[in-house]
Biopython code that builds the backbone (N, CA, C, O; Angstrom):
import numpy as np
from Bio.PDB.StructureBuilder import StructureBuilder

atoms = [
    (1, "MET", "N", (109.644, 128.246, 133.028)),
    (1, "MET", "CA", (110.704, 129.194, 133.233)),
    (1, "MET", "C", (110.401, 129.877, 134.586)),
    (1, "MET", "O", (109.250, 130.202, 134.879)),
    (2, "TYR", "N", (111.405, 130.079, 135.366)),
    (2, "TYR", "CA", (111.292, 130.693, 136.687)),
    (2, "TYR", "C", (111.355, 132.233, 136.582)),
    (2, "TYR", "O", (112.342, 132.790, 136.102)),
    (3, "LEU", "N", (110.306, 132.893, 137.031)),
    (3, "LEU", "CA", (110.322, 134.383, 137.027)),
    (3, "LEU", "C", (110.665, 134.907, 138.422)),
    (3, "LEU", "O", (110.037, 134.512, 139.404)),
    (4, "LYS", "N", (111.639, 135.777, 138.510)),
    (4, "LYS", "CA", (112.006, 136.328, 139.819)),
    (4, "LYS", "C", (111.015, 137.434, 140.194)),
    (4, "LYS", "O", (110.697, 138.319, 139.399)),
    (5, "LYS", "N", (110.546, 137.344, 141.429)),
    (5, "LYS", "CA", (109.592, 138.216, 141.927)),
    (5, "LYS", "C", (110.293, 139.594, 142.309)),
    (5, "LYS", "O", (111.190, 139.645, 143.151)),
    (6, "GLN", "N", (109.836, 140.658, 141.654)),
    (6, "GLN", "CA", (110.383, 141.944, 141.899)),
    (6, "GLN", "C", (109.746, 142.636, 143.091)),
    (6, "GLN", "O", (108.521, 142.665, 143.212)),
    (7, "LYS", "N", (110.571, 143.196, 143.977)),
    (7, "LYS", "CA", (109.992, 143.891, 145.159)),
    (7, "LYS", "C", (110.057, 145.399, 144.910)),
    (7, "LYS", "O", (110.976, 145.919, 144.278)),
    (8, "ASN", "N", (109.071, 146.045, 145.420)),
    (8, "ASN", "CA", (108.945, 147.466, 145.162)),
    (8, "ASN", "C", (109.548, 148.295, 146.367)),
    (8, "ASN", "O", (109.192, 148.067, 147.523)),
    (9, "GLY", "N", (110.415, 149.206, 146.065)),
    (9, "GLY", "CA", (111.045, 150.033, 147.054)),
    (9, "GLY", "C", (110.067, 150.898, 147.829)),
    (9, "GLY", "O", (110.259, 151.157, 149.017)),
    (10, "TRP", "N", (108.963, 151.364, 147.114)),
    (10, "TRP", "CA", (107.998, 152.173, 147.747)),
    (10, "TRP", "C", (107.194, 151.378, 148.814)),
    (10, "TRP", "O", (106.762, 151.927, 149.828)),
    (11, "ALA", "N", (107.021, 150.114, 148.550)),
    (11, "ALA", "CA", (106.305, 149.249, 149.533)),
    (11, "ALA", "C", (107.157, 149.158, 150.762)),
    (11, "ALA", "O", (106.601, 149.237, 151.858)),
    (12, "LEU", "N", (108.490, 148.996, 150.682)),
    (12, "LEU", "CA", (109.351, 148.909, 151.799)),
    (12, "LEU", "C", (109.278, 150.307, 152.569)),
    (12, "LEU", "O", (109.128, 150.323, 153.791)),
    (13, "PHE", "N", (109.381, 151.409, 151.863)),
    (13, "PHE", "CA", (109.314, 152.694, 152.472)),
    (13, "PHE", "C", (108.021, 152.894, 153.267)),
    (13, "PHE", "O", (108.045, 153.365, 154.404)),
    (14, "LEU", "N", (106.926, 152.537, 152.666)),
    (14, "LEU", "CA", (105.625, 152.695, 153.316)),
    (14, "LEU", "C", (105.483, 151.779, 154.510)),
    (14, "LEU", "O", (104.929, 152.197, 155.526)),
    (15, "LEU", "N", (105.949, 150.579, 154.435)),
    (15, "LEU", "CA", (105.922, 149.624, 155.549)),
    (15, "LEU", "C", (106.811, 150.124, 156.659)),
    (15, "LEU", "O", (106.422, 150.051, 157.824)),
    (16, "LEU", "N", (107.964, 150.617, 156.356)),
    (16, "LEU", "CA", (108.876, 151.185, 157.407)),
    (16, "LEU", "C", (108.222, 152.374, 158.074)),
    (16, "LEU", "O", (108.266, 152.499, 159.298)),
    (17, "LEU", "N", (107.637, 153.217, 157.318)),
    (17, "LEU", "CA", (106.964, 154.445, 157.887)),
    (17, "LEU", "C", (105.794, 154.041, 158.798)),
    (17, "LEU", "O", (105.617, 154.590, 159.885)),
    (18, "ALA", "N", (105.015, 153.083, 158.336)),
    (18, "ALA", "CA", (103.872, 152.582, 159.099)),
    (18, "ALA", "C", (104.358, 151.880, 160.385)),
    (18, "ALA", "O", (103.746, 152.032, 161.442)),
    (19, "GLY", "N", (105.479, 151.101, 160.290)),
    (19, "GLY", "CA", (106.036, 150.447, 161.426)),
    (19, "GLY", "C", (106.514, 151.417, 162.488)),
    (19, "GLY", "O", (106.276, 151.217, 163.679)),
    (20, "ILE", "N", (107.179, 152.450, 162.058)),
    (20, "ILE", "CA", (107.747, 153.453, 162.973)),
    (20, "ILE", "C", (106.582, 154.188, 163.656)),
    (20, "ILE", "O", (106.579, 154.363, 164.875)),
    (21, "VAL", "N", (105.606, 154.609, 162.865)),
    (21, "VAL", "CA", (104.477, 155.413, 163.435)),
    (21, "VAL", "C", (103.653, 154.586, 164.388)),
    (21, "VAL", "O", (103.405, 154.976, 165.529)),
    (22, "LEU", "N", (103.217, 153.398, 163.883)),
    (22, "LEU", "CA", (102.396, 152.527, 164.797)),
    (22, "LEU", "C", (103.171, 152.047, 166.023)),
    (22, "LEU", "O", (102.634, 152.030, 167.130)),
    (23, "GLY", "N", (104.437, 151.657, 165.826)),
    (23, "GLY", "CA", (105.213, 151.170, 166.941)),
    (23, "GLY", "C", (105.412, 152.336, 167.987)),
    (23, "GLY", "O", (105.302, 152.136, 169.197)),
    (24, "GLY", "N", (105.702, 153.528, 167.458)),
    (24, "GLY", "CA", (105.866, 154.623, 168.401)),
    (24, "GLY", "C", (104.596, 155.010, 169.172)),
    (24, "GLY", "O", (104.627, 155.290, 170.371)),
    (25, "ALA", "N", (103.483, 155.012, 168.434)),
    (25, "ALA", "CA", (102.201, 155.259, 169.132)),
    (25, "ALA", "C", (101.793, 154.211, 170.124)),
    (25, "ALA", "O", (101.280, 154.533, 171.195)),
    (26, "ILE", "N", (102.011, 152.967, 169.791)),
    (26, "ILE", "CA", (101.751, 151.829, 170.697)),
    (26, "ILE", "C", (102.671, 151.971, 171.903)),
    (26, "ILE", "O", (102.240, 151.830, 173.047)),
    (27, "GLY", "N", (103.949, 152.253, 171.631)),
    (27, "GLY", "CA", (104.929, 152.377, 172.684)),
    (27, "GLY", "C", (104.607, 153.491, 173.720)),
    (27, "GLY", "O", (104.745, 153.315, 174.930)),
    (28, "GLU", "N", (104.168, 154.648, 173.163)),
    (28, "GLU", "CA", (103.731, 155.739, 174.051)),
    (28, "GLU", "C", (102.544, 155.379, 174.854)),
    (28, "GLU", "O", (102.464, 155.758, 176.023)),
    (29, "TRP", "N", (101.588, 154.646, 174.281)),
    (29, "TRP", "CA", (100.354, 154.237, 174.947)),
    (29, "TRP", "C", (100.603, 153.179, 176.012)),
    (29, "TRP", "O", (100.148, 153.319, 177.147)),
    (30, "ILE", "N", (101.317, 152.130, 175.654)),
    (30, "ILE", "CA", (101.577, 150.989, 176.583)),
    (30, "ILE", "C", (102.632, 151.441, 177.527)),
    (30, "ILE", "O", (102.631, 150.976, 178.667)),
    (31, "GLY", "N", (103.578, 152.345, 177.142)),
    (31, "GLY", "CA", (104.675, 152.739, 177.974)),
    (31, "GLY", "C", (104.249, 153.493, 179.254)),
    (31, "GLY", "O", (105.067, 153.719, 180.146)),
    (32, "MET", "N", (102.955, 153.878, 179.332)),
    (32, "MET", "CA", (102.457, 154.548, 180.562)),
    (32, "MET", "C", (102.331, 153.590, 181.722)),
    (32, "MET", "O", (102.242, 154.026, 182.870)),
    (33, "LYS", "N", (102.321, 152.316, 181.459)),
    (33, "LYS", "CA", (102.273, 151.323, 182.518)),
    (33, "LYS", "C", (103.657, 151.193, 183.064)),
    (33, "LYS", "O", (104.612, 151.190, 182.286)),
    (34, "PRO", "N", (103.829, 151.082, 184.387)),
    (34, "PRO", "CA", (105.188, 150.983, 184.976)),
    (34, "PRO", "C", (106.037, 149.863, 184.453)),
    (34, "PRO", "O", (107.254, 150.019, 184.348)),
    (35, "ALA", "N", (105.430, 148.708, 184.111)),
    (35, "ALA", "CA", (106.215, 147.518, 183.672)),
    (35, "ALA", "C", (106.756, 147.745, 182.249)),
    (35, "ALA", "O", (107.732, 147.105, 181.856)),
    (36, "PHE", "N", (106.135, 148.648, 181.476)),
    (36, "PHE", "CA", (106.539, 148.797, 180.104)),
    (36, "PHE", "C", (107.121, 150.185, 179.805)),
    (36, "PHE", "O", (107.092, 150.616, 178.652)),
    (37, "GLU", "N", (107.646, 150.890, 180.807)),
    (37, "GLU", "CA", (108.214, 152.201, 180.636)),
    (37, "GLU", "C", (109.406, 152.174, 179.619)),
    (37, "GLU", "O", (109.657, 153.160, 178.927)),
    (38, "TRP", "N", (110.112, 151.047, 179.551)),
    (38, "TRP", "CA", (111.289, 150.955, 178.698)),
    (38, "TRP", "C", (110.895, 151.084, 177.201)),
    (38, "TRP", "O", (111.745, 151.398, 176.368)),
    (39, "LEU", "N", (109.625, 150.843, 176.868)),
    (39, "LEU", "CA", (109.205, 151.075, 175.449)),
    (39, "LEU", "C", (109.264, 152.536, 175.048)),
    (39, "LEU", "O", (109.431, 152.838, 173.866)),
    (40, "ARG", "N", (109.132, 153.443, 175.989)),
    (40, "ARG", "CA", (109.106, 154.893, 175.710)),
    (40, "ARG", "C", (110.511, 155.478, 175.615)),
    (40, "ARG", "O", (110.655, 156.625, 175.191)),
    (41, "TYR", "N", (111.559, 154.732, 175.995)),
    (41, "TYR", "CA", (112.898, 155.258, 175.986)),
    (41, "TYR", "C", (113.334, 155.493, 174.539)),
    (41, "TYR", "O", (113.112, 154.643, 173.676)),
    (42, "GLY", "N", (113.933, 156.607, 174.284)),
    (42, "GLY", "CA", (114.312, 156.937, 172.871)),
    (42, "GLY", "C", (114.973, 158.268, 172.857)),
    (42, "GLY", "O", (115.416, 158.784, 173.883)),
    (43, "PHE", "N", (115.034, 158.821, 171.672)),
    (43, "PHE", "CA", (115.679, 160.145, 171.530)),
    (43, "PHE", "C", (114.891, 160.957, 170.486)),
    (43, "PHE", "O", (114.089, 160.462, 169.694)),
    (44, "HIS", "N", (115.206, 162.249, 170.575)),
    (44, "HIS", "CA", (114.492, 163.251, 169.717)),
    (44, "HIS", "C", (115.556, 164.032, 168.981)),
    (44, "HIS", "O", (116.540, 164.453, 169.590)),
    (45, "PHE", "N", (115.385, 164.238, 167.681)),
    (45, "PHE", "CA", (116.287, 165.075, 166.962)),
    (45, "PHE", "C", (115.545, 165.893, 165.953)),
    (45, "PHE", "O", (114.443, 165.511, 165.558)),
    (46, "GLY", "N", (116.085, 166.991, 165.517)),
    (46, "GLY", "CA", (115.489, 167.816, 164.556)),
    (46, "GLY", "C", (115.786, 169.275, 164.868)),
    (46, "GLY", "O", (116.672, 169.558, 165.675)),
    (47, "PHE", "N", (115.074, 170.204, 164.256)),
    (47, "PHE", "CA", (115.251, 171.683, 164.498)),
    (47, "PHE", "C", (114.425, 172.048, 165.677)),
    (47, "PHE", "O", (113.282, 171.608, 165.799)),
    (48, "ASP", "N", (114.982, 172.855, 166.565)),
    (48, "ASP", "CA", (114.229, 173.359, 167.703)),
    (48, "ASP", "C", (113.210, 174.460, 167.164)),
    (48, "ASP", "O", (112.038, 174.444, 167.539)),
    (49, "GLN", "N", (113.630, 175.292, 166.387)),
    (49, "GLN", "CA", (112.792, 176.319, 165.786)),
    (49, "GLN", "C", (112.673, 176.114, 164.251)),
    (49, "GLN", "O", (113.686, 175.898, 163.586)),
    (50, "PRO", "N", (111.489, 176.179, 163.708)),
    (50, "PRO", "CA", (111.333, 175.983, 162.291)),
    (50, "PRO", "C", (111.853, 177.218, 161.530)),
    (50, "PRO", "O", (111.842, 178.326, 162.067)),
    (51, "PHE", "N", (112.314, 177.021, 160.262)),
    (51, "PHE", "CA", (112.750, 178.176, 159.395)),
    (51, "PHE", "C", (111.493, 178.781, 158.807)),
    (51, "PHE", "O", (110.652, 178.080, 158.244)),
    (52, "VAL", "N", (111.375, 180.118, 158.947)),
    (52, "VAL", "CA", (110.252, 180.803, 158.378)),
    (52, "VAL", "C", (110.706, 181.800, 157.346)),
    (52, "VAL", "O", (111.543, 182.662, 157.609)),
    (53, "PHE", "N", (110.151, 181.669, 156.192)),
    (53, "PHE", "CA", (110.415, 182.522, 155.016)),
    (53, "PHE", "C", (109.146, 183.362, 154.762)),
    (53, "PHE", "O", (108.148, 182.830, 154.276)),
    (54, "ASP", "N", (109.176, 184.661, 155.085)),
    (54, "ASP", "CA", (107.987, 185.515, 155.015)),
    (54, "ASP", "C", (108.211, 186.614, 154.020)),
    (54, "ASP", "O", (109.091, 187.454, 154.209)),
    (55, "ILE", "N", (107.412, 186.629, 152.930)),
    (55, "ILE", "CA", (107.554, 187.698, 151.967)),
    (55, "ILE", "C", (106.190, 188.478, 151.867)),
    (55, "ILE", "O", (105.822, 188.992, 150.811)),
    (56, "LYS", "N", (105.523, 188.529, 152.940)),
    (56, "LYS", "CA", (104.250, 189.242, 153.148)),
    (56, "LYS", "C", (103.077, 188.719, 152.325)),
    (56, "LYS", "O", (101.937, 188.854, 152.771)),
    (57, "VAL", "N", (103.287, 188.145, 151.182)),
    (57, "VAL", "CA", (102.246, 187.569, 150.442)),
    (57, "VAL", "C", (102.156, 186.069, 150.725)),
    (57, "VAL", "O", (101.082, 185.468, 150.721)),
    (58, "LEU", "N", (103.326, 185.502, 150.967)),
    (58, "LEU", "CA", (103.474, 184.092, 151.168)),
    (58, "LEU", "C", (104.380, 183.853, 152.305)),
    (58, "LEU", "O", (105.465, 184.427, 152.400)),
    (59, "VAL", "N", (103.905, 182.945, 153.229)),
    (59, "VAL", "CA", (104.732, 182.600, 154.384)),
    (59, "VAL", "C", (105.033, 181.072, 154.236)),
    (59, "VAL", "O", (104.129, 180.241, 154.150)),
    (60, "LEU", "N", (106.344, 180.762, 154.214)),
    (60, "LEU", "CA", (106.691, 179.326, 154.108)),
    (60, "LEU", "C", (107.429, 178.972, 155.380)),
    (60, "LEU", "O", (108.387, 179.640, 155.770)),
    (61, "THR", "N", (106.964, 177.900, 156.029)),
    (61, "THR", "CA", (107.527, 177.402, 157.326)),
    (61, "THR", "C", (108.065, 176.020, 157.055)),
    (61, "THR", "O", (107.341, 175.136, 156.599)),
    (62, "LEU", "N", (109.333, 175.839, 157.337)),
    (62, "LEU", "CA", (109.942, 174.508, 157.131)),
    (62, "LEU", "C", (110.612, 174.001, 158.419)),
    (62, "LEU", "O", (111.332, 174.748, 159.081)),
    (63, "GLY", "N", (110.380, 172.780, 158.755)),
    (63, "GLY", "CA", (110.973, 172.242, 159.940)),
    (63, "GLY", "C", (110.783, 170.724, 159.996)),
    (63, "GLY", "O", (109.912, 170.177, 159.319)),
    (64, "ILE", "N", (111.567, 170.077, 160.772)),
    (64, "ILE", "CA", (111.473, 168.621, 160.925)),
    (64, "ILE", "C", (111.865, 168.252, 162.352)),
    (64, "ILE", "O", (112.791, 168.824, 162.928)),
    (65, "SER", "N", (111.162, 167.315, 162.890)),
    (65, "SER", "CA", (111.432, 166.825, 164.219)),
    (65, "SER", "C", (111.037, 165.320, 164.283)),
    (65, "SER", "O", (109.917, 164.963, 163.917)),
    (66, "ILE", "N", (111.925, 164.478, 164.731)),
    (66, "ILE", "CA", (111.695, 163.037, 164.740)),
    (66, "ILE", "C", (111.922, 162.568, 166.178)),
    (66, "ILE", "O", (112.927, 162.903, 166.804)),
    (67, "LYS", "N", (110.984, 161.800, 166.678)),
    (67, "LYS", "CA", (111.075, 161.196, 167.962)),
    (67, "LYS", "C", (111.066, 159.722, 167.754)),
    (67, "LYS", "O", (110.049, 159.192, 167.306)),
    (68, "LEU", "N", (112.133, 159.012, 168.047)),
    (68, "LEU", "CA", (112.201, 157.598, 167.841)),
    (68, "LEU", "C", (112.401, 156.887, 169.235)),
    (68, "LEU", "O", (113.292, 157.240, 170.008)),
    (69, "ASN", "N", (111.578, 155.932, 169.490)),
    (69, "ASN", "CA", (111.676, 155.152, 170.738)),
    (69, "ASN", "C", (111.842, 153.662, 170.462)),
    (69, "ASN", "O", (111.838, 153.245, 169.304)),
    (70, "ILE", "N", (111.987, 152.860, 171.504)),
    (70, "ILE", "CA", (112.256, 151.462, 171.368)),
    (70, "ILE", "C", (111.086, 150.733, 170.664)),
    (70, "ILE", "O", (111.315, 149.823, 169.868)),
    (71, "ALA", "N", (109.920, 151.111, 170.943)),
    (71, "ALA", "CA", (108.710, 150.538, 170.271)),
    (71, "ALA", "C", (108.716, 150.852, 168.797)),
    (71, "ALA", "O", (108.299, 150.010, 168.002)),
    (72, "GLY", "N", (109.162, 152.006, 168.395)),
    (72, "GLY", "CA", (109.271, 152.369, 166.999)),
    (72, "GLY", "C", (110.303, 151.577, 166.256)),
    (72, "GLY", "O", (110.143, 151.253, 165.079)),
    (73, "ILE", "N", (111.373, 151.266, 166.966)),
    (73, "ILE", "CA", (112.432, 150.427, 166.365)),
    (73, "ILE", "C", (111.929, 149.045, 166.185)),
    (73, "ILE", "O", (112.217, 148.434, 165.157)),
    (74, "ILE", "N", (111.173, 148.491, 167.140)),
    (74, "ILE", "CA", (110.604, 147.185, 167.060)),
    (74, "ILE", "C", (109.633, 147.144, 165.914)),
    (74, "ILE", "O", (109.625, 146.179, 165.149)),
    (75, "GLY", "N", (108.785, 148.198, 165.766)),
    (75, "GLY", "CA", (107.887, 148.260, 164.628)),
    (75, "GLY", "C", (108.573, 148.311, 163.288)),
    (75, "GLY", "O", (108.101, 147.749, 162.300)),
    (76, "MET", "N", (109.693, 148.996, 163.276)),
    (76, "MET", "CA", (110.502, 149.017, 162.004)),
    (76, "MET", "C", (111.054, 147.625, 161.672)),
    (76, "MET", "O", (111.054, 147.227, 160.507)),
    (77, "ILE", "N", (111.512, 146.900, 162.657)),
    (77, "ILE", "CA", (112.043, 145.599, 162.465)),
    (77, "ILE", "C", (110.944, 144.670, 161.951)),
    (77, "ILE", "O", (111.165, 143.917, 161.002)),
    (78, "LEU", "N", (109.759, 144.717, 162.570)),
    (78, "LEU", "CA", (108.628, 143.931, 162.099)),
    (78, "LEU", "C", (108.223, 144.306, 160.702)),
    (78, "LEU", "O", (107.813, 143.432, 159.939)),
    (79, "ALA", "N", (108.316, 145.547, 160.331)),
    (79, "ALA", "CA", (107.988, 145.977, 158.900)),
    (79, "ALA", "C", (109.009, 145.348, 157.911)),
    (79, "ALA", "O", (108.624, 144.919, 156.823)),
    (80, "ILE", "N", (110.242, 145.297, 158.270)),
    (80, "ILE", "CA", (111.206, 144.619, 157.393)),
    (80, "ILE", "C", (110.972, 143.167, 157.271)),
    (80, "ILE", "O", (111.123, 142.602, 156.188)),
    (81, "VAL", "N", (110.591, 142.508, 158.397)),
    (81, "VAL", "CA", (110.237, 141.049, 158.307)),
    (81, "VAL", "C", (109.077, 140.837, 157.462)),
    (81, "VAL", "O", (109.056, 139.882, 156.686)),
    (82, "ILE", "N", (108.052, 141.703, 157.558)),
    (82, "ILE", "CA", (106.783, 141.521, 156.716)),
    (82, "ILE", "C", (107.207, 141.768, 155.280)),
    (82, "ILE", "O", (106.784, 141.008, 154.409)),
    (83, "TYR", "N", (108.004, 142.766, 154.972)),
    (83, "TYR", "CA", (108.414, 142.989, 153.629)),
    (83, "TYR", "C", (109.121, 141.821, 153.022)),
    (83, "TYR", "O", (108.814, 141.418, 151.900)),
    (84, "ARG", "N", (110.081, 141.260, 153.755)),
    (84, "ARG", "CA", (110.825, 140.106, 153.219)),
    (84, "ARG", "C", (109.935, 138.849, 152.942)),
    (84, "ARG", "O", (110.262, 138.004, 152.109)),
    (85, "ASN", "N", (108.824, 138.776, 153.665)),
    (85, "ASN", "CA", (107.932, 137.624, 153.519)),
    (85, "ASN", "C", (106.821, 137.894, 152.441)),
    (85, "ASN", "O", (105.989, 137.018, 152.205)),
    (86, "LEU", "N", (106.802, 139.061, 151.808)),
    (86, "LEU", "CA", (105.838, 139.333, 150.811)),
    (86, "LEU", "C", (106.162, 138.609, 149.534)),
    (86, "LEU", "O", (105.428, 138.729, 148.553)),
]
sb = StructureBuilder()
sb.init_structure("model")
sb.init_model(0)
sb.init_chain("A")
sb.init_seg("    ")
for serial, (resi, resn, name, xyz) in enumerate(atoms, 1):
    if name == "N":
        sb.init_residue(resn, " ", resi, " ")
    sb.init_atom(name, np.array(xyz, "f"), 0.0, 1.0, " ", f" {name:<3s}", serial, name[0])
structure = sb.get_structure()
């Protein structure tokens, strides 16, 4: 009897996260060379100033900022390819 292989959603999430982080870091590092500056091209979105909730006993600071570049997108695509071949 044929058993269908179940894929885990958390594995996809972790692979995507690793692909974006590693791709972005490699892109920033290699993008310093003039021939590979195109790897650093991207965009930044998020909050300029974090939200601060201060009640004198507890200070809670919330904020998010995401910088995505071409190398991060390539890393994300590679992560999806790796996930599909698992």
